[in-house]
Chimera marker file (.cmm) of the C-alpha trace (Angstrom):
<marker_set name="trace">
<marker id="1" x="-9.367" y="22.699" z="-17.591" r="1" g="1" b="0" radius="0.5"/>
<marker id="2" x="-9.926" y="18.552" z="-16.856" r="1" g="1" b="0" radius="0.5"/>
<marker id="3" x="-13.634" y="17.572" z="-15.083" r="1" g="1" b="0" radius="0.5"/>
<marker id="4" x="-14.877" y="14.576" z="-12.774" r="1" g="1" b="0" radius="0.5"/>
<marker id="5" x="-12.109" y="12.402" z="-10.744" r="1" g="1" b="0" radius="0.5"/>
<marker id="6" x="-8.755" y="13.616" z="-11.972" r="1" g="1" b="0" radius="0.5"/>
<marker id="7" x="-9.487" y="16.857" z="-11.958" r="1" g="1" b="0" radius="0.5"/>
<marker id="8" x="-5.898" y="18.684" z="-10.758" r="1" g="1" b="0" radius="0.5"/>
<marker id="9" x="-6.855" y="19.261" z="-7.306" r="1" g="1" b="0" radius="0.5"/>
<marker id="10" x="-7.507" y="15.268" z="-6.818" r="1" g="1" b="0" radius="0.5"/>
<marker id="11" x="-6.127" y="14.868" z="-3.630" r="1" g="1" b="0" radius="0.5"/>
<marker id="12" x="-7.332" y="17.461" z="-1.771" r="1" g="1" b="0" radius="0.5"/>
<marker id="13" x="-10.927" y="16.282" z="-3.114" r="1" g="1" b="0" radius="0.5"/>
<marker id="14" x="-10.581" y="12.151" z="-2.122" r="1" g="1" b="0" radius="0.5"/>
<marker id="15" x="-8.564" y="13.093" z="1.038" r="1" g="1" b="0" radius="0.5"/>
<marker id="16" x="-10.795" y="12.193" z="3.302" r="1" g="1" b="0" radius="0.5"/>
<marker id="17" x="-11.073" y="8.835" z="1.541" r="1" g="1" b="0" radius="0.5"/>
<marker id="18" x="-7.513" y="8.500" z="0.962" r="1" g="1" b="0" radius="0.5"/>
<marker id="19" x="-6.112" y="8.888" z="4.724" r="1" g="1" b="0" radius="0.5"/>
<marker id="20" x="-9.972" y="6.244" z="6.003" r="1" g="1" b="0" radius="0.5"/>
<marker id="21" x="-8.258" y="3.778" z="3.017" r="1" g="1" b="0" radius="0.5"/>
<marker id="22" x="-4.044" y="4.355" z="4.510" r="1" g="1" b="0" radius="0.5"/>
<marker id="23" x="-5.707" y="3.858" z="8.224" r="1" g="1" b="0" radius="0.5"/>
<marker id="24" x="-7.074" y="1.182" z="6.934" r="1" g="1" b="0" radius="0.5"/>
<marker id="25" x="-3.791" y="-0.004" z="5.752" r="1" g="1" b="0" radius="0.5"/>
<marker id="26" x="-2.640" y="1.397" z="9.047" r="1" g="1" b="0" radius="0.5"/>
<marker id="27" x="-4.751" y="-0.713" z="11.183" r="1" g="1" b="0" radius="0.5"/>
<marker id="28" x="-4.321" y="-4.552" z="8.481" r="1" g="1" b="0" radius="0.5"/>
<marker id="29" x="0.114" y="-3.409" z="9.163" r="1" g="1" b="0" radius="0.5"/>
<marker id="30" x="-0.973" y="-3.641" z="13.280" r="1" g="1" b="0" radius="0.5"/>
<marker id="31" x="-2.684" y="-7.855" z="13.464" r="1" g="1" b="0" radius="0.5"/>
<marker id="32" x="-0.688" y="-8.701" z="10.975" r="1" g="1" b="0" radius="0.5"/>
<marker id="33" x="2.154" y="-7.180" z="13.121" r="1" g="1" b="0" radius="0.5"/>
<marker id="34" x="0.358" y="-8.785" z="15.916" r="1" g="1" b="0" radius="0.5"/>
<marker id="35" x="-0.277" y="-12.312" z="14.607" r="1" g="1" b="0" radius="0.5"/>
<marker id="36" x="3.670" y="-11.970" z="13.103" r="1" g="1" b="0" radius="0.5"/>
<marker id="37" x="4.806" y="-11.595" z="16.739" r="1" g="1" b="0" radius="0.5"/>
<marker id="38" x="2.415" y="-14.658" z="18.457" r="1" g="1" b="0" radius="0.5"/>
<marker id="39" x="3.376" y="-17.007" z="15.961" r="1" g="1" b="0" radius="0.5"/>
<marker id="40" x="0.503" y="-16.789" z="14.284" r="1" g="1" b="0" radius="0.5"/>
<marker id="41" x="-0.967" y="-18.884" z="10.775" r="1" g="1" b="0" radius="0.5"/>
<marker id="42" x="-1.460" y="-15.380" z="8.557" r="1" g="1" b="0" radius="0.5"/>
<marker id="43" x="1.664" y="-15.462" z="7.008" r="1" g="1" b="0" radius="0.5"/>
<marker id="44" x="2.500" y="-18.747" z="5.208" r="1" g="1" b="0" radius="0.5"/>
<marker id="45" x="4.569" y="-19.813" z="1.741" r="1" g="1" b="0" radius="0.5"/>
<marker id="46" x="1.903" y="-20.905" z="0.270" r="1" g="1" b="0" radius="0.5"/>
<marker id="47" x="-0.366" y="-18.077" z="0.600" r="1" g="1" b="0" radius="0.5"/>
<marker id="48" x="2.495" y="-15.664" z="-0.113" r="1" g="1" b="0" radius="0.5"/>
<marker id="49" x="4.457" y="-17.982" z="-2.382" r="1" g="1" b="0" radius="0.5"/>
<marker id="50" x="7.960" y="-18.295" z="-1.960" r="1" g="1" b="0" radius="0.5"/>
<marker id="51" x="9.896" y="-14.375" z="-2.546" r="1" g="1" b="0" radius="0.5"/>
<marker id="52" x="7.800" y="-13.150" z="-0.066" r="1" g="1" b="0" radius="0.5"/>
<marker id="53" x="8.323" y="-16.036" z="2.362" r="1" g="1" b="0" radius="0.5"/>
<marker id="54" x="11.798" y="-14.989" z="1.888" r="1" g="1" b="0" radius="0.5"/>
<marker id="55" x="11.202" y="-11.828" z="4.299" r="1" g="1" b="0" radius="0.5"/>
<marker id="56" x="10.826" y="-12.143" z="7.546" r="1" g="1" b="0" radius="0.5"/>
<marker id="57" x="6.572" y="-11.121" z="8.255" r="1" g="1" b="0" radius="0.5"/>
<marker id="58" x="7.377" y="-8.832" z="10.767" r="1" g="1" b="0" radius="0.5"/>
<marker id="59" x="9.262" y="-7.073" z="8.097" r="1" g="1" b="0" radius="0.5"/>
<marker id="60" x="5.817" y="-6.503" z="6.076" r="1" g="1" b="0" radius="0.5"/>
<marker id="61" x="4.254" y="-5.686" z="8.812" r="1" g="1" b="0" radius="0.5"/>
<marker id="62" x="6.748" y="-2.594" z="10.131" r="1" g="1" b="0" radius="0.5"/>
<marker id="63" x="6.622" y="-1.676" z="5.431" r="1" g="1" b="0" radius="0.5"/>
<marker id="64" x="2.789" y="-1.638" z="4.982" r="1" g="1" b="0" radius="0.5"/>
<marker id="65" x="2.106" y="0.230" z="8.524" r="1" g="1" b="0" radius="0.5"/>
<marker id="66" x="5.780" y="2.726" z="7.894" r="1" g="1" b="0" radius="0.5"/>
<marker id="67" x="4.663" y="3.704" z="4.538" r="1" g="1" b="0" radius="0.5"/>
<marker id="68" x="0.508" y="3.745" z="5.321" r="1" g="1" b="0" radius="0.5"/>
<marker id="69" x="2.051" y="6.218" z="8.087" r="1" g="1" b="0" radius="0.5"/>
<marker id="70" x="4.016" y="8.441" z="5.597" r="1" g="1" b="0" radius="0.5"/>
<marker id="71" x="1.338" y="9.141" z="3.731" r="1" g="1" b="0" radius="0.5"/>
<marker id="72" x="-0.647" y="9.549" z="6.058" r="1" g="1" b="0" radius="0.5"/>
<marker id="73" x="1.028" y="12.521" z="7.575" r="1" g="1" b="0" radius="0.5"/>
<marker id="74" x="2.256" y="14.172" z="3.688" r="1" g="1" b="0" radius="0.5"/>
<marker id="75" x="-2.113" y="13.869" z="3.445" r="1" g="1" b="0" radius="0.5"/>
<marker id="76" x="-3.215" y="16.045" z="6.236" r="1" g="1" b="0" radius="0.5"/>
<marker id="77" x="-4.222" y="20.158" z="5.307" r="1" g="1" b="0" radius="0.5"/>
<marker id="78" x="-1.267" y="21.391" z="4.073" r="1" g="1" b="0" radius="0.5"/>
<marker id="79" x="-0.246" y="18.107" z="1.572" r="1" g="1" b="0" radius="0.5"/>
<marker id="80" x="3.021" y="17.604" z="1.628" r="1" g="1" b="0" radius="0.5"/>
<marker id="81" x="2.962" y="16.071" z="-1.723" r="1" g="1" b="0" radius="0.5"/>
<marker id="82" x="6.676" y="14.059" z="-1.623" r="1" g="1" b="0" radius="0.5"/>
<marker id="83" x="5.653" y="12.570" z="1.279" r="1" g="1" b="0" radius="0.5"/>
<marker id="84" x="2.230" y="11.267" z="-0.577" r="1" g="1" b="0" radius="0.5"/>
<marker id="85" x="4.859" y="10.211" z="-3.127" r="1" g="1" b="0" radius="0.5"/>
<marker id="86" x="7.503" y="7.920" z="-1.296" r="1" g="1" b="0" radius="0.5"/>
<marker id="87" x="4.056" y="6.673" z="0.804" r="1" g="1" b="0" radius="0.5"/>
<marker id="88" x="2.646" y="6.092" z="-2.457" r="1" g="1" b="0" radius="0.5"/>
<marker id="89" x="5.695" y="4.880" z="-4.232" r="1" g="1" b="0" radius="0.5"/>
<marker id="90" x="6.837" y="2.375" z="-1.612" r="1" g="1" b="0" radius="0.5"/>
<marker id="91" x="3.398" y="0.842" z="-0.839" r="1" g="1" b="0" radius="0.5"/>
<marker id="92" x="3.451" y="0.477" z="-5.025" r="1" g="1" b="0" radius="0.5"/>
<marker id="93" x="6.690" y="-2.493" z="-4.433" r="1" g="1" b="0" radius="0.5"/>
<marker id="94" x="5.483" y="-3.581" z="-1.356" r="1" g="1" b="0" radius="0.5"/>
<marker id="95" x="2.082" y="-4.588" z="-3.347" r="1" g="1" b="0" radius="0.5"/>
<marker id="96" x="4.282" y="-5.579" z="-6.348" r="1" g="1" b="0" radius="0.5"/>
<marker id="97" x="6.515" y="-8.203" z="-4.883" r="1" g="1" b="0" radius="0.5"/>
<marker id="98" x="3.558" y="-9.861" z="-3.365" r="1" g="1" b="0" radius="0.5"/>
<marker id="99" x="1.940" y="-9.806" z="-6.104" r="1" g="1" b="0" radius="0.5"/>
<marker id="100" x="4.184" y="-10.897" z="-8.248" r="1" g="1" b="0" radius="0.5"/>
<marker id="101" x="4.923" y="-13.676" z="-4.983" r="1" g="1" b="0" radius="0.5"/>
<marker id="102" x="1.656" y="-14.386" z="-4.775" r="1" g="1" b="0" radius="0.5"/>
<marker id="103" x="0.835" y="-15.233" z="-7.963" r="1" g="1" b="0" radius="0.5"/>
<marker id="104" x="4.449" y="-16.590" z="-9.792" r="1" g="1" b="0" radius="0.5"/>
<marker id="105" x="6.277" y="-17.801" z="-6.588" r="1" g="1" b="0" radius="0.5"/>
<marker id="106" x="4.777" y="-20.407" z="-5.341" r="1" g="1" b="0" radius="0.5"/>
<marker id="107" x="1.683" y="-18.818" z="-3.544" r="1" g="1" b="0" radius="0.5"/>
<marker id="108" x="-2.251" y="-18.969" z="-3.802" r="1" g="1" b="0" radius="0.5"/>
<marker id="109" x="-2.532" y="-16.829" z="-7.453" r="1" g="1" b="0" radius="0.5"/>
<marker id="110" x="-6.380" y="-15.418" z="-6.033" r="1" g="1" b="0" radius="0.5"/>
<marker id="111" x="-3.995" y="-13.678" z="-3.425" r="1" g="1" b="0" radius="0.5"/>
<marker id="112" x="-1.842" y="-11.979" z="-6.321" r="1" g="1" b="0" radius="0.5"/>
<marker id="113" x="-4.811" y="-11.227" z="-8.159" r="1" g="1" b="0" radius="0.5"/>
<marker id="114" x="-5.713" y="-9.120" z="-5.441" r="1" g="1" b="0" radius="0.5"/>
<marker id="115" x="-3.123" y="-7.026" z="-4.404" r="1" g="1" b="0" radius="0.5"/>
<marker id="116" x="-2.892" y="-5.821" z="-8.090" r="1" g="1" b="0" radius="0.5"/>
<marker id="117" x="-6.178" y="-5.196" z="-8.940" r="1" g="1" b="0" radius="0.5"/>
<marker id="118" x="-6.959" y="-3.292" z="-6.717" r="1" g="1" b="0" radius="0.5"/>
<marker id="119" x="-4.460" y="-1.674" z="-4.595" r="1" g="1" b="0" radius="0.5"/>
<marker id="120" x="-1.046" y="-1.172" z="-6.559" r="1" g="1" b="0" radius="0.5"/>
<marker id="121" x="-3.454" y="1.014" z="-9.608" r="1" g="1" b="0" radius="0.5"/>
<marker id="122" x="-4.590" y="2.515" z="-6.748" r="1" g="1" b="0" radius="0.5"/>
<marker id="123" x="-1.941" y="3.602" z="-5.266" r="1" g="1" b="0" radius="0.5"/>
<marker id="124" x="-0.327" y="3.967" z="-8.406" r="1" g="1" b="0" radius="0.5"/>
<marker id="125" x="-2.959" y="6.768" z="-9.580" r="1" g="1" b="0" radius="0.5"/>
<marker id="126" x="-2.003" y="8.325" z="-5.822" r="1" g="1" b="0" radius="0.5"/>
<marker id="127" x="1.572" y="7.769" z="-6.884" r="1" g="1" b="0" radius="0.5"/>
<marker id="128" x="1.725" y="9.711" z="-10.261" r="1" g="1" b="0" radius="0.5"/>
<marker id="129" x="-0.546" y="12.891" z="-8.626" r="1" g="1" b="0" radius="0.5"/>
<marker id="130" x="1.311" y="13.436" z="-5.929" r="1" g="1" b="0" radius="0.5"/>
<marker id="131" x="3.847" y="13.384" z="-8.327" r="1" g="1" b="0" radius="0.5"/>
<marker id="132" x="2.342" y="15.192" z="-10.726" r="1" g="1" b="0" radius="0.5"/>
<marker id="133" x="0.534" y="17.929" z="-7.403" r="1" g="1" b="0" radius="0.5"/>
<marker id="134" x="3.909" y="18.340" z="-6.167" r="1" g="1" b="0" radius="0.5"/>
<marker id="135" x="5.584" y="20.874" z="-9.115" r="1" g="1" b="0" radius="0.5"/>
<link id1="1" id2="2" r="1" g="1" b="0" radius="0.2"/>
<link id1="2" id2="3" r="1" g="1" b="0" radius="0.2"/>
<link id1="3" id2="4" r="1" g="1" b="0" radius="0.2"/>
<link id1="4" id2="5" r="1" g="1" b="0" radius="0.2"/>
<link id1="5" id2="6" r="1" g="1" b="0" radius="0.2"/>
<link id1="6" id2="7" r="1" g="1" b="0" radius="0.2"/>
<link id1="7" id2="8" r="1" g="1" b="0" radius="0.2"/>
<link id1="8" id2="9" r="1" g="1" b="0" radius="0.2"/>
<link id1="9" id2="10" r="1" g="1" b="0" radius="0.2"/>
<link id1="10" id2="11" r="1" g="1" b="0" radius="0.2"/>
<link id1="11" id2="12" r="1" g="1" b="0" radius="0.2"/>
<link id1="12" id2="13" r="1" g="1" b="0" radius="0.2"/>
<link id1="13" id2="14" r="1" g="1" b="0" radius="0.2"/>
<link id1="14" id2="15" r="1" g="1" b="0" radius="0.2"/>
<link id1="15" id2="16" r="1" g="1" b="0" radius="0.2"/>
<link id1="16" id2="17" r="1" g="1" b="0" radius="0.2"/>
<link id1="17" id2="18" r="1" g="1" b="0" radius="0.2"/>
<link id1="18" id2="19" r="1" g="1" b="0" radius="0.2"/>
<link id1="19" id2="20" r="1" g="1" b="0" radius="0.2"/>
<link id1="20" id2="21" r="1" g="1" b="0" radius="0.2"/>
<link id1="21" id2="22" r="1" g="1" b="0" radius="0.2"/>
<link id1="22" id2="23" r="1" g="1" b="0" radius="0.2"/>
<link id1="23" id2="24" r="1" g="1" b="0" radius="0.2"/>
<link id1="24" id2="25" r="1" g="1" b="0" radius="0.2"/>
<link id1="25" id2="26" r="1" g="1" b="0" radius="0.2"/>
<link id1="26" id2="27" r="1" g="1" b="0" radius="0.2"/>
<link id1="27" id2="28" r="1" g="1" b="0" radius="0.2"/>
<link id1="28" id2="29" r="1" g="1" b="0" radius="0.2"/>
<link id1="29" id2="30" r="1" g="1" b="0" radius="0.2"/>
<link id1="30" id2="31" r="1" g="1" b="0" radius="0.2"/>
<link id1="31" id2="32" r="1" g="1" b="0" radius="0.2"/>
<link id1="32" id2="33" r="1" g="1" b="0" radius="0.2"/>
<link id1="33" id2="34" r="1" g="1" b="0" radius="0.2"/>
<link id1="34" id2="35" r="1" g="1" b="0" radius="0.2"/>
<link id1="35" id2="36" r="1" g="1" b="0" radius="0.2"/>
<link id1="36" id2="37" r="1" g="1" b="0" radius="0.2"/>
<link id1="37" id2="38" r="1" g="1" b="0" radius="0.2"/>
<link id1="38" id2="39" r="1" g="1" b="0" radius="0.2"/>
<link id1="39" id2="40" r="1" g="1" b="0" radius="0.2"/>
<link id1="40" id2="41" r="1" g="1" b="0" radius="0.2"/>
<link id1="41" id2="42" r="1" g="1" b="0" radius="0.2"/>
<link id1="42" id2="43" r="1" g="1" b="0" radius="0.2"/>
<link id1="43" id2="44" r="1" g="1" b="0" radius="0.2"/>
<link id1="44" id2="45" r="1" g="1" b="0" radius="0.2"/>
<link id1="45" id2="46" r="1" g="1" b="0" radius="0.2"/>
<link id1="46" id2="47" r="1" g="1" b="0" radius="0.2"/>
<link id1="47" id2="48" r="1" g="1" b="0" radius="0.2"/>
<link id1="48" id2="49" r="1" g="1" b="0" radius="0.2"/>
<link id1="49" id2="50" r="1" g="1" b="0" radius="0.2"/>
<link id1="50" id2="51" r="1" g="1" b="0" radius="0.2"/>
<link id1="51" id2="52" r="1" g="1" b="0" radius="0.2"/>
<link id1="52" id2="53" r="1" g="1" b="0" radius="0.2"/>
<link id1="53" id2="54" r="1" g="1" b="0" radius="0.2"/>
<link id1="54" id2="55" r="1" g="1" b="0" radius="0.2"/>
<link id1="55" id2="56" r="1" g="1" b="0" radius="0.2"/>
<link id1="56" id2="57" r="1" g="1" b="0" radius="0.2"/>
<link id1="57" id2="58" r="1" g="1" b="0" radius="0.2"/>
<link id1="58" id2="59" r="1" g="1" b="0" radius="0.2"/>
<link id1="59" id2="60" r="1" g="1" b="0" radius="0.2"/>
<link id1="60" id2="61" r="1" g="1" b="0" radius="0.2"/>
<link id1="61" id2="62" r="1" g="1" b="0" radius="0.2"/>
<link id1="62" id2="63" r="1" g="1" b="0" radius="0.2"/>
<link id1="63" id2="64" r="1" g="1" b="0" radius="0.2"/>
<link id1="64" id2="65" r="1" g="1" b="0" radius="0.2"/>
<link id1="65" id2="66" r="1" g="1" b="0" radius="0.2"/>
<link id1="66" id2="67" r="1" g="1" b="0" radius="0.2"/>
<link id1="67" id2="68" r="1" g="1" b="0" radius="0.2"/>
<link id1="68" id2="69" r="1" g="1" b="0" radius="0.2"/>
<link id1="69" id2="70" r="1" g="1" b="0" radius="0.2"/>
<link id1="70" id2="71" r="1" g="1" b="0" radius="0.2"/>
<link id1="71" id2="72" r="1" g="1" b="0" radius="0.2"/>
<link id1="72" id2="73" r="1" g="1" b="0" radius="0.2"/>
<link id1="73" id2="74" r="1" g="1" b="0" radius="0.2"/>
<link id1="74" id2="75" r="1" g="1" b="0" radius="0.2"/>
<link id1="75" id2="76" r="1" g="1" b="0" radius="0.2"/>
<link id1="76" id2="77" r="1" g="1" b="0" radius="0.2"/>
<link id1="77" id2="78" r="1" g="1" b="0" radius="0.2"/>
<link id1="78" id2="79" r="1" g="1" b="0" radius="0.2"/>
<link id1="79" id2="80" r="1" g="1" b="0" radius="0.2"/>
<link id1="80" id2="81" r="1" g="1" b="0" radius="0.2"/>
<link id1="81" id2="82" r="1" g="1" b="0" radius="0.2"/>
<link id1="82" id2="83" r="1" g="1" b="0" radius="0.2"/>
<link id1="83" id2="84" r="1" g="1" b="0" radius="0.2"/>
<link id1="84" id2="85" r="1" g="1" b="0" radius="0.2"/>
<link id1="85" id2="86" r="1" g="1" b="0" radius="0.2"/>
<link id1="86" id2="87" r="1" g="1" b="0" radius="0.2"/>
<link id1="87" id2="88" r="1" g="1" b="0" radius="0.2"/>
<link id1="88" id2="89" r="1" g="1" b="0" radius="0.2"/>
<link id1="89" id2="90" r="1" g="1" b="0" radius="0.2"/>
<link id1="90" id2="91" r="1" g="1" b="0" radius="0.2"/>
<link id1="91" id2="92" r="1" g="1" b="0" radius="0.2"/>
<link id1="92" id2="93" r="1" g="1" b="0" radius="0.2"/>
<link id1="93" id2="94" r="1" g="1" b="0" radius="0.2"/>
<link id1="94" id2="95" r="1" g="1" b="0" radius="0.2"/>
<link id1="95" id2="96" r="1" g="1" b="0" radius="0.2"/>
<link id1="96" id2="97" r="1" g="1" b="0" radius="0.2"/>
<link id1="97" id2="98" r="1" g="1" b="0" radius="0.2"/>
<link id1="98" id2="99" r="1" g="1" b="0" radius="0.2"/>
<link id1="99" id2="100" r="1" g="1" b="0" radius="0.2"/>
<link id1="100" id2="101" r="1" g="1" b="0" radius="0.2"/>
<link id1="101" id2="102" r="1" g="1" b="0" radius="0.2"/>
<link id1="102" id2="103" r="1" g="1" b="0" radius="0.2"/>
<link id1="103" id2="104" r="1" g="1" b="0" radius="0.2"/>
<link id1="104" id2="105" r="1" g="1" b="0" radius="0.2"/>
<link id1="105" id2="106" r="1" g="1" b="0" radius="0.2"/>
<link id1="106" id2="107" r="1" g="1" b="0" radius="0.2"/>
<link id1="107" id2="108" r="1" g="1" b="0" radius="0.2"/>
<link id1="108" id2="109" r="1" g="1" b="0" radius="0.2"/>
<link id1="109" id2="110" r="1" g="1" b="0" radius="0.2"/>
<link id1="110" id2="111" r="1" g="1" b="0" radius="0.2"/>
<link id1="111" id2="112" r="1" g="1" b="0" radius="0.2"/>
<link id1="112" id2="113" r="1" g="1" b="0" radius="0.2"/>
<link id1="113" id2="114" r="1" g="1" b="0" radius="0.2"/>
<link id1="114" id2="115" r="1" g="1" b="0" radius="0.2"/>
<link id1="115" id2="116" r="1" g="1" b="0" radius="0.2"/>
<link id1="116" id2="117" r="1" g="1" b="0" radius="0.2"/>
<link id1="117" id2="118" r="1" g="1" b="0" radius="0.2"/>
<link id1="118" id2="119" r="1" g="1" b="0" radius="0.2"/>
<link id1="119" id2="120" r="1" g="1" b="0" radius="0.2"/>
<link id1="120" id2="121" r="1" g="1" b="0" radius="0.2"/>
<link id1="121" id2="122" r="1" g="1" b="0" radius="0.2"/>
<link id1="122" id2="123" r="1" g="1" b="0" radius="0.2"/>
<link id1="123" id2="124" r="1" g="1" b="0" radius="0.2"/>
<link id1="124" id2="125" r="1" g="1" b="0" radius="0.2"/>
<link id1="125" id2="126" r="1" g="1" b="0" radius="0.2"/>
<link id1="126" id2="127" r="1" g="1" b="0" radius="0.2"/>
<link id1="127" id2="128" r="1" g="1" b="0" radius="0.2"/>
<link id1="128" id2="129" r="1" g="1" b="0" radius="0.2"/>
<link id1="129" id2="130" r="1" g="1" b="0" radius="0.2"/>
<link id1="130" id2="131" r="1" g="1" b="0" radius="0.2"/>
<link id1="131" id2="132" r="1" g="1" b="0" radius="0.2"/>
<link id1="132" id2="133" r="1" g="1" b="0" radius="0.2"/>
<link id1="133" id2="134" r="1" g="1" b="0" radius="0.2"/>
<link id1="134" id2="135" r="1" g="1" b="0" radius="0.2"/>
</marker_set>
C-alpha cells in the first residue's frame, strides 16, 4: 500500500487542485489568444525562440486551451482516465517544445527553464498517473 501524495487514488484526491490548475491554464490560453488576435507583443521570437515562433501564436493558444479543456473534462467525476492521459500528453509535448525553443533556439532561457521545471514534470506525473490508474 502506497502512502502519501502518490497513493493509488492520487487523481481523485488531488482532483480539485488539478481542475483549478487546468482552468488557470485555459484562462492563460484565452489571454494569449486575445493578445495574438489583437497584434500584441506577447509572442516574439526573442522571447520564445525560432522553433516556437515558426508556429502561429493563435495555434499555441488553441493547443493550450484545447488540452486544458480535455483534461478538465477528463477530471470531472467520474474521472475519464483516457481523457486525462491525452490532455496531459499533449500538454507535455507543448511544454517540451516551448521549453526547448525558449532555452535552446534563441529565446529567453529562463522561460524555457520555467516551463520545463514547473509545467512539464507536473503534466508528466498527471499523464503517468492517468495511465496507471486507468488500467
